[in-house]
C-alpha positions as CSV (number, residue, x, y, z in Angstrom):
1,M,9.1,26.1,-19.0
2,R,6.5,28.5,-20.4
3,M,4.8,27.4,-23.7
4,K,2.5,29.1,-25.8
5,K,0.9,27.4,-28.9
6,N,-1.3,28.5,-31.7
7,M,-3.5,26.7,-33.6
8,G,-1.0,25.2,-36.8
9,E,2.1,26.9,-35.1
10,R,4.8,25.6,-33.5
11,F,5.8,26.3,-29.8
12,T,8.0,29.1,-28.4
13,A,9.5,28.2,-24.6
14,K,11.1,30.1,-21.8
15,Q,12.6,28.9,-18.7
16,L,10.4,29.6,-16.0
17,E,12.2,31.0,-12.5
18,V,11.6,28.9,-9.8
19,K,9.5,29.9,-7.3
20,T,11.1,29.5,-3.9
21,A,15.1,30.0,-2.8
22,T,14.6,26.3,-0.9
23,P,17.7,23.8,-1.6
24,D,14.7,20.6,-2.1
25,A,12.7,22.9,-4.8
26,H,14.9,21.6,-7.7
27,Y,12.9,17.9,-6.8
28,Y,9.8,19.6,-7.3
29,E,7.4,20.9,-9.8
30,Y,7.2,24.1,-10.3
31,Q,7.4,24.1,-14.3
32,D,4.0,25.1,-16.2
33,V,2.9,24.4,-20.4
34,E,0.2,27.6,-21.1
35,Y,-1.3,28.6,-24.3
36,D,-2.5,31.3,-26.0
37,Y,-6.7,30.9,-25.4
38,G,-7.7,33.5,-27.2
39,Q,-6.4,31.8,-30.4
40,I,-7.5,28.2,-29.6
41,G,-10.5,28.2,-31.9
42,T,-12.6,25.2,-31.6
43,F,-12.3,22.8,-28.9
44,P,-12.4,20.0,-28.9
45,L,-11.8,19.0,-31.9
46,P,-15.2,17.9,-34.2
47,G,-15.1,14.2,-36.0
48,M,-12.3,12.6,-33.4
49,R,-12.2,10.2,-31.1
50,G,-9.9,9.9,-27.9
51,I,-7.4,12.5,-26.8
52,E,-6.6,13.7,-30.2
53,R,-9.8,15.9,-30.1
54,F,-7.5,17.8,-27.8
55,L,-4.8,18.7,-29.4
56,P,-5.4,22.7,-29.3
57,L,-4.4,22.5,-25.5
58,L,-1.7,19.7,-25.8
59,P,1.9,20.2,-26.6
60,V,2.7,18.1,-29.2
61,E,1.6,18.7,-32.9
62,K,-0.1,15.1,-33.0
63,I,-0.5,12.2,-31.0
64,A,2.2,10.0,-32.9
65,V,2.2,6.7,-31.1
66,E,-1.1,4.2,-30.4
67,L,-1.6,1.0,-28.6
68,P,-4.5,-0.8,-29.5
69,G,-7.2,1.1,-28.0
70,K,-7.5,4.8,-28.0
71,V,-6.8,7.0,-24.4
72,G,-9.6,8.5,-23.4
73,D,-12.8,8.5,-23.6
74,T,-13.1,6.2,-20.8
75,P,-16.5,5.2,-19.3
76,L,-18.2,7.5,-16.5
77,Q,-21.0,5.5,-14.3
78,Q,-22.9,6.0,-11.6
79,A,-22.2,3.9,-8.8
80,R,-25.7,3.7,-7.4
81,N,-24.6,0.3,-5.7
82,L,-21.7,2.2,-3.6
83,G,-23.2,5.0,-3.4
84,Q,-26.4,3.9,-1.7
85,A,-23.6,1.9,0.5
86,V,-22.1,5.0,1.8
87,G,-25.4,7.6,2.0
88,L,-24.4,9.3,-1.7
89,T,-27.0,9.6,-4.8
90,N,-25.6,11.0,-7.4
91,L,-21.9,9.4,-7.0
92,W,-20.2,8.7,-9.9
93,I,-17.0,6.8,-11.2
94,K,-14.3,8.0,-14.0
95,H,-12.9,4.3,-15.2
96,E,-9.4,5.2,-16.2
97,E,-8.9,1.6,-16.0
98,T,-10.0,1.2,-19.5
99,N,-7.5,2.9,-20.9
100,P,-5.0,0.7,-23.3
101,T,-2.2,-0.6,-20.5
102,G,-5.2,-0.5,-17.5
103,C,-4.4,3.2,-15.8
104,L,-4.8,7.3,-16.4
105,K,-0.6,7.5,-16.8
106,D,-1.7,6.6,-20.3
107,R,-3.1,10.6,-20.7
108,E,0.2,10.9,-19.8
109,S,2.5,8.7,-21.6
110,V,1.0,9.2,-25.2
111,V,2.0,13.2,-24.5
112,V,5.1,12.8,-23.2
113,I,6.0,9.9,-26.0
114,S,4.7,11.7,-28.4
115,A,7.0,14.9,-27.6
116,A,9.9,12.6,-27.5
117,I,9.5,11.6,-30.9
118,E,9.4,15.3,-31.9
119,K,12.3,16.7,-30.2
120,G,14.2,13.6,-31.4
121,F,14.6,11.7,-28.1
122,D,15.5,8.0,-28.7
123,K,15.7,7.3,-24.9
124,V,13.7,8.3,-21.9
125,Y,14.1,7.5,-18.3
126,V,11.1,7.1,-15.5
127,I,10.8,6.9,-12.2
128,S,7.6,5.1,-10.7
129,S,6.3,2.9,-8.2
130,G,4.7,1.1,-11.3
131,N,1.6,2.3,-13.1
132,A,3.9,5.0,-14.7
133,A,6.5,2.9,-15.5
134,L,4.6,0.6,-17.8
135,S,2.4,3.0,-19.2
136,T,5.8,4.9,-20.6
137,A,7.7,1.6,-21.7
138,A,4.8,0.2,-23.6
139,Y,4.2,3.8,-25.4
140,A,8.1,3.8,-25.6
141,N,8.4,0.7,-27.0
142,K,5.8,1.3,-30.0
143,A,7.4,4.3,-30.6
144,G,10.7,2.7,-31.1
145,I,12.3,4.6,-27.7
146,H,14.6,2.8,-25.3
147,C,12.8,3.2,-21.9
148,T,14.5,3.0,-18.4
149,C,12.4,2.4,-15.5
150,Y,13.5,3.4,-11.8
151,V,11.1,1.9,-9.4
152,P,11.2,0.6,-5.7
153,E,12.4,-3.2,-5.1
154,K,8.9,-3.7,-3.8
155,T,6.6,-2.6,-7.2
156,S,4.4,-5.3,-7.4
157,Q,5.4,-8.2,-10.0
158,G,2.9,-8.4,-12.0
159,K,3.7,-4.3,-13.3
160,Q,7.5,-5.5,-13.4
161,D,6.9,-8.9,-15.9
162,L,5.1,-6.1,-18.1
163,M,7.8,-3.7,-18.3
164,H,9.6,-6.6,-19.4
165,L,7.5,-7.4,-21.5
166,Y,7.2,-4.0,-23.4
167,G,11.0,-3.9,-23.7
168,A,12.0,-2.0,-20.7
169,D,15.5,-1.9,-18.6
170,I,14.0,-2.5,-15.3
171,I,16.3,-0.9,-12.4
172,T,15.4,-1.8,-8.9
173,I,16.7,0.2,-5.5
174,S,15.8,-0.4,-2.3
175,G,13.4,1.9,0.2
176,F,10.3,3.8,-0.8
177,Y,9.7,5.7,-4.2
178,E,11.0,8.8,-2.7
179,D,14.8,6.9,-2.2
180,V,14.5,6.0,-5.4
181,Y,13.4,9.5,-6.9
182,R,16.0,11.6,-5.2
183,K,18.8,9.3,-6.2
184,V,17.7,8.8,-10.0
185,V,17.5,12.7,-10.0
186,D,20.7,13.1,-8.4
187,M,22.5,11.0,-11.0
188,N,21.0,12.2,-13.6
189,P,21.5,9.3,-16.1
190,P,21.6,9.9,-20.0
191,G,17.9,10.2,-21.6
192,W,14.8,12.3,-21.3
193,N,13.5,12.2,-17.9
194,V,9.8,12.0,-18.2
195,T,8.8,11.5,-14.6
196,S,5.8,13.7,-13.0
197,G,7.4,16.2,-10.7
198,Q,10.1,16.3,-13.2
199,N,8.6,16.7,-16.8
200,A,5.5,19.5,-17.1
201,L,4.4,17.8,-20.1
202,R,2.8,14.6,-17.9
203,I,0.4,16.6,-16.5
204,E,-0.6,18.3,-20.0
205,G,-2.1,14.7,-20.4
206,A,-3.7,13.9,-16.9
207,K,-5.9,16.9,-18.1
208,T,-8.1,15.9,-19.9
209,V,-10.0,14.3,-17.5
210,A,-11.5,17.3,-16.6
211,Y,-12.7,18.0,-20.8
212,E,-14.2,14.8,-21.1
213,L,-15.9,14.7,-17.4
214,F,-17.8,18.0,-18.6
215,E,-18.6,16.4,-21.7
216,Q,-19.8,13.2,-20.3
217,L,-22.1,15.4,-17.3
218,G,-22.8,18.2,-19.1
219,T,-22.0,20.5,-16.1
220,V,-18.8,20.4,-13.9
221,P,-19.0,17.9,-11.5
222,D,-19.0,19.8,-7.2
223,V,-16.5,17.3,-6.3
224,V,-13.3,15.4,-7.3
225,V,-11.9,13.0,-5.3
226,V,-8.6,11.9,-6.6
227,P,-5.6,9.0,-5.1
228,S,-2.7,11.5,-5.4
229,G,1.0,9.9,-4.7
230,N,3.4,12.9,-6.9
231,G,0.0,15.2,-7.3
232,G,-0.1,15.4,-10.4
233,A,-3.2,13.9,-11.9
234,L,-4.8,16.2,-9.2
235,A,-2.9,19.1,-10.1
236,G,-3.8,18.1,-14.0
237,I,-7.3,18.0,-13.1
238,W,-7.7,20.6,-12.0
239,K,-5.8,22.8,-14.9
240,G,-7.9,21.1,-17.2
241,F,-11.2,22.7,-15.2
242,I,-9.6,26.0,-15.1
243,E,-8.7,26.1,-19.3
244,L,-12.2,25.4,-19.6
245,Q,-13.1,28.5,-17.3
246,K,-10.4,30.2,-19.5
247,L,-12.1,29.1,-22.8
248,G,-15.6,30.6,-21.4
249,K,-17.1,27.1,-21.5
250,I,-17.6,26.7,-18.0
251,T,-18.4,29.5,-14.8
252,K,-17.8,26.9,-12.0
253,L,-15.0,25.2,-10.5
254,P,-15.1,22.3,-8.4
255,Q,-13.9,21.1,-5.3
256,M,-10.4,19.0,-5.5
257,V,-10.1,16.3,-3.0
258,S,-6.9,14.4,-2.4
259,V,-7.0,11.1,-0.9
260,Q,-3.3,9.7,1.1
261,I,-2.2,7.4,3.1
262,K,-2.9,8.0,7.2
263,D,0.4,9.0,8.7
264,A,2.1,9.4,5.2
265,A,0.1,12.2,3.5
266,P,2.9,15.2,2.9
267,F,-0.2,17.1,1.7
268,S,-2.1,17.0,4.7
269,V,0.9,18.6,6.5
270,A,1.4,21.1,3.2
271,M,-1.9,22.3,4.0
272,A,-1.6,22.7,7.6
273,T,1.2,24.8,7.6
274,G,0.7,26.5,4.6
275,Q,3.6,25.5,2.2
276,D,4.2,24.2,-1.2
277,F,5.2,20.9,0.0
278,A,6.5,18.7,3.0
279,V,8.9,16.3,3.8
280,L,8.1,13.3,6.0
281,G,10.0,11.6,8.6
282,E,9.8,7.3,8.6
283,I,6.9,6.3,7.3
284,E,4.8,2.8,7.1
285,D,4.6,1.0,3.6
286,S,1.1,0.3,2.1
287,I,-0.7,-1.6,0.0
288,A,-1.7,1.5,-1.8
289,E,1.9,1.6,-3.6
290,G,0.9,4.1,-5.6
291,I,0.4,7.0,-2.8
292,V,2.2,5.9,0.3
293,A,4.4,8.9,-0.1
294,Q,6.8,10.8,2.5
295,E,6.7,13.4,-0.4
296,S,4.8,14.2,-3.5
297,Y,6.5,15.9,-6.2
298,C,4.1,17.8,-8.1
299,S,3.2,19.0,-4.9
300,P,3.6,23.0,-5.4
301,K,0.7,22.7,-8.0
302,A,-1.2,20.0,-6.2
303,M,-1.2,22.3,-2.9
304,A,-2.5,25.5,-5.8
305,A,-5.7,23.1,-6.7
306,L,-6.3,22.4,-3.5
307,R,-6.4,25.6,-2.0
308,E,-7.5,27.7,-4.8
309,S,-10.9,25.3,-5.2
310,G,-11.2,25.0,-1.5
311,G,-10.4,21.6,-1.3
312,Y,-9.2,19.3,1.4
313,V,-7.3,16.3,1.8
314,V,-8.6,12.8,3.0
315,E,-6.1,10.4,4.9
316,V,-6.8,7.0,5.0
317,T,-5.7,3.2,6.5
318,D,-5.2,0.6,4.8
319,D,-7.6,-1.6,6.7
320,E,-9.8,0.7,5.3
321,I,-8.9,0.3,1.4
322,K,-9.3,-3.3,2.0
323,A,-12.7,-2.9,3.0
324,A,-13.2,-0.4,0.0
325,L,-11.7,-2.8,-2.2
326,K,-13.6,-6.0,-1.5
327,T,-17.2,-3.5,-1.4
328,V,-16.4,-1.9,-4.5
329,I,-16.0,-5.5,-6.3
330,Q,-18.8,-7.2,-4.9
331,L,-21.3,-3.5,-5.0
332,E,-19.9,-2.6,-8.9
333,S,-18.3,-5.4,-10.4
334,F,-14.9,-4.3,-11.2
335,V,-11.7,-4.8,-10.0
336,P,-9.6,-1.2,-8.6
337,E,-6.3,-1.2,-7.7
338,P,-5.8,-0.6,-4.3
339,T,-4.3,2.6,-5.3
340,S,-7.5,3.6,-6.3
341,A,-9.7,1.7,-3.8
342,A,-8.4,4.5,-1.2
343,V,-10.6,6.4,-3.2
344,Y,-13.6,5.0,-2.1
345,A,-12.0,4.2,1.3
346,A,-12.1,8.1,1.3
347,L,-16.6,8.6,0.2
348,P,-17.2,8.4,3.7
349,K,-15.4,11.1,5.4
350,L,-16.0,13.6,2.7
351,H,-17.7,16.8,3.7
352,V,-20.5,16.3,1.2
353,D,-24.4,16.1,1.8
354,S,-26.1,13.1,0.6
355,N,-27.0,15.0,-2.5
356,T,-23.7,16.6,-4.0
357,L,-22.5,15.8,-7.4
358,I,-19.5,13.3,-6.8
359,V,-16.7,11.7,-9.4
360,A,-14.3,9.5,-8.4
361,I,-11.2,9.1,-10.2
362,N,-10.5,5.3,-10.7
363,T,-6.9,5.7,-11.5
364,G,-6.0,2.0,-12.7
365,S,-7.2,-1.9,-12.7
366,G,-6.4,-4.4,-10.2
367,M,-6.0,-7.0,-12.9
368,K,-2.4,-6.1,-12.7
369,M,-1.8,-7.3,-9.4
370,L,-4.5,-9.8,-9.0
371,D,-2.8,-11.9,-6.4
372,E,-2.5,-8.7,-4.2
373,V,-5.9,-8.1,-4.7
374,V,-7.0,-11.2,-3.8
375,E,-4.6,-11.3,-0.6
376,A,-5.7,-8.5,0.6
377,T,-9.8,-9.2,0.3
378,K,-9.1,-12.4,2.2
379,E,-10.6,-11.9,5.1
380,V,-12.4,-8.8,4.9
381,K,-16.1,-7.5,5.2
382,V,-18.1,-6.1,2.8
383,W,-19.7,-2.4,3.9
384,G,-22.7,-3.2,6.2
385,A,-22.0,-7.0,5.7
386,Q,-22.5,-8.5,9.3
């Protein structure tokens, strides 16, 4: 799907040719949304708050649905205590857990549900390990659109409870996320599929993180570290910086670093083999339910982001995540979910100097799965503790 947008005009669209003949390609995100960057005009829009000020580079005419609190404008805070613990003097955290449903996915959901309203859909469905489903359910519920969430049976009960409260139908399927994803894509149920890897509009919401980072820092980070399951957030943030460059607002680009689970990191294999994506064999489960992966369905775009930025993949273990989770809670006084804590577990493994300007993306709140967070950190030592 290739879209162009001029200020005040409707979109025109045409189908892009899939770039590979691989039989598995229909599971992966190859579609893209492009804009007529020479016609954008003022950007961001003045006098507006949240994600709405980025409308000239969003694939909707307006943000048509809101929850209490704006999506976007999330805090960027220097993590001095954590930075000192890992020997990094210029470490910052982008707190996406402060979005209305507690995760970065709200940026994606508000865009894709606004698009559903504009396109006249009364039914959507989403395949998710947790956050994308509950976020989509919340915005669909507010918009009066029926939402079905397809999730693995092992999805955190707290997240499933929230989906129910948001009025969604939940269908649990045994196995890993990939088992759910492939089964549902093959099934092609009624409604509009708003899943990352199947709907290019989700990345359009994620890219707004890059716009805000540039606004908040007044410069471009040297390194942006992102936990990656499907890889949509990583690909989206990179696209945001590319668009700022196309608008002439920046002259440098950050290095993108993806964090995945050790031995469940398809990005590592794809990078090493020069492929768009990799399909792994059997993998072990992980406490980081949002990023344990046999496949990553936004991999073609994420691979482009990593390669073009000179980036790389860091693999972390569950033990490293648990220690990082407890350390962050005690040193920085907020509760990330284990998926987000993978980013902090990766910090000691980064290929950087101590004064490198690093932004870690905290993608979700651990308050939605507090029982699991407490259990994971019970007998774990904080970094540096004896």
